[in-house]
C-alpha positions as CSV (number, residue, x, y, z in Angstrom):
1,M,2.4,-18.2,-7.6
2,T,-0.2,-15.7,-6.2
3,L,-3.4,-15.3,-8.1
4,K,-3.8,-11.9,-9.8
5,I,-7.1,-10.1,-9.0
6,G,-6.4,-6.8,-10.8
7,A,-6.5,-3.2,-9.7
8,D,-10.1,-2.7,-10.6
9,A,-11.3,-5.5,-8.3
10,A,-9.0,-4.3,-5.5
11,L,-10.3,-0.7,-5.8
12,K,-13.8,-1.8,-5.2
13,A,-12.8,-3.0,-1.8
14,L,-10.6,0.0,-0.8
15,R,-11.2,3.7,-0.1
16,G,-8.8,6.4,-1.3
17,W,-6.7,4.2,-3.5
18,T,-6.4,4.8,-7.3
19,R,-5.2,2.8,-10.2
20,M,-1.6,3.7,-11.2
21,E,-1.5,5.4,-14.5
22,G,0.3,3.7,-17.4
23,E,0.5,0.0,-18.3
24,R,1.3,-1.4,-14.9
25,D,-1.4,-3.2,-12.9
26,A,-0.9,-1.4,-9.6
27,I,-2.7,0.7,-7.1
28,Q,-1.4,3.8,-5.3
29,K,-2.2,6.1,-2.4
30,S,-0.7,9.1,-0.6
31,Y,-0.9,9.3,3.2
32,R,-0.3,12.5,5.1
33,F,0.5,12.6,8.8
34,A,0.9,15.3,11.4
35,D,4.7,15.1,11.4
36,F,7.7,13.0,10.4
37,K,7.5,10.9,13.6
38,S,4.0,9.7,12.7
39,A,4.9,9.0,9.1
40,F,8.0,7.0,10.2
41,A,5.9,5.1,12.8
42,F,3.5,4.2,9.9
43,M,6.4,3.0,7.7
44,S,8.0,1.0,10.5
45,A,4.8,-0.8,11.4
46,T,4.0,-1.4,7.8
47,A,7.5,-2.7,7.2
48,L,7.1,-5.3,10.0
49,K,3.7,-6.4,8.4
50,A,5.2,-6.5,4.9
51,E,8.1,-8.6,6.1
52,Q,5.7,-11.0,7.8
53,M,3.8,-11.3,4.6
54,D,6.9,-11.5,2.4
55,H,5.3,-8.7,0.4
56,H,6.9,-5.3,0.2
57,P,5.5,-2.0,-0.9
58,E,7.1,0.5,-3.2
59,W,7.1,3.8,-1.3
60,F,8.6,7.2,-1.0
61,N,8.7,9.5,2.1
62,V,9.3,13.2,2.5
63,Y,8.6,14.6,6.0
64,N,4.9,13.8,6.8
65,K,3.9,12.3,3.4
66,V,4.2,8.7,2.4
67,D,3.4,7.7,-1.2
68,V,2.7,4.0,-1.7
69,I,2.5,1.8,-4.8
70,L,1.3,-1.8,-4.4
71,T,1.6,-4.6,-7.0
72,T,2.8,-8.2,-6.8
73,H,5.8,-8.4,-9.0
74,D,5.8,-12.2,-9.4
75,A,2.1,-12.1,-10.6
76,D,2.7,-9.0,-12.7
77,G,-0.3,-7.2,-11.1
78,V,-2.5,-6.7,-8.1
79,T,-3.3,-9.7,-6.0
80,Q,-5.0,-10.5,-2.7
81,K,-1.6,-9.7,-1.0
82,D,-1.9,-6.1,-2.1
83,L,-5.5,-5.9,-0.9
84,E,-4.5,-7.2,2.5
85,L,-1.5,-4.9,2.9
86,A,-3.5,-1.9,1.7
87,G,-6.2,-2.6,4.3
88,F,-3.6,-2.9,7.0
89,M,-2.1,0.4,5.9
90,D,-5.4,2.1,5.9
91,Q,-6.3,0.9,9.4
92,L,-2.9,1.8,10.7
93,A,-3.0,5.3,9.2
94,S,-6.4,6.0,10.8
95,R,-5.1,5.0,14.2
96,L,-2.1,7.3,13.8
97,G,-4.3,10.2,12.7
């Protein structure tokens, strides 16, 4: 089982992420890109990383916007896996503009 660190600890290390409202221990962020092609490239590269990590985001896409929620279901909260995937997504988004 993965050790839970909690949303508050993760948010101290991340920029632009927020705690998900409600009772879930989860973090969330919305990314906006120039167009659908860039948003899809972001999702495709993230999907490959997520599969490598065996850790998959909850997300929703409409045109150039990708809304992401990260939590580790088997730990019932935010873990180091979420922090790692969030960092990867942030770096990737900055490269894609």
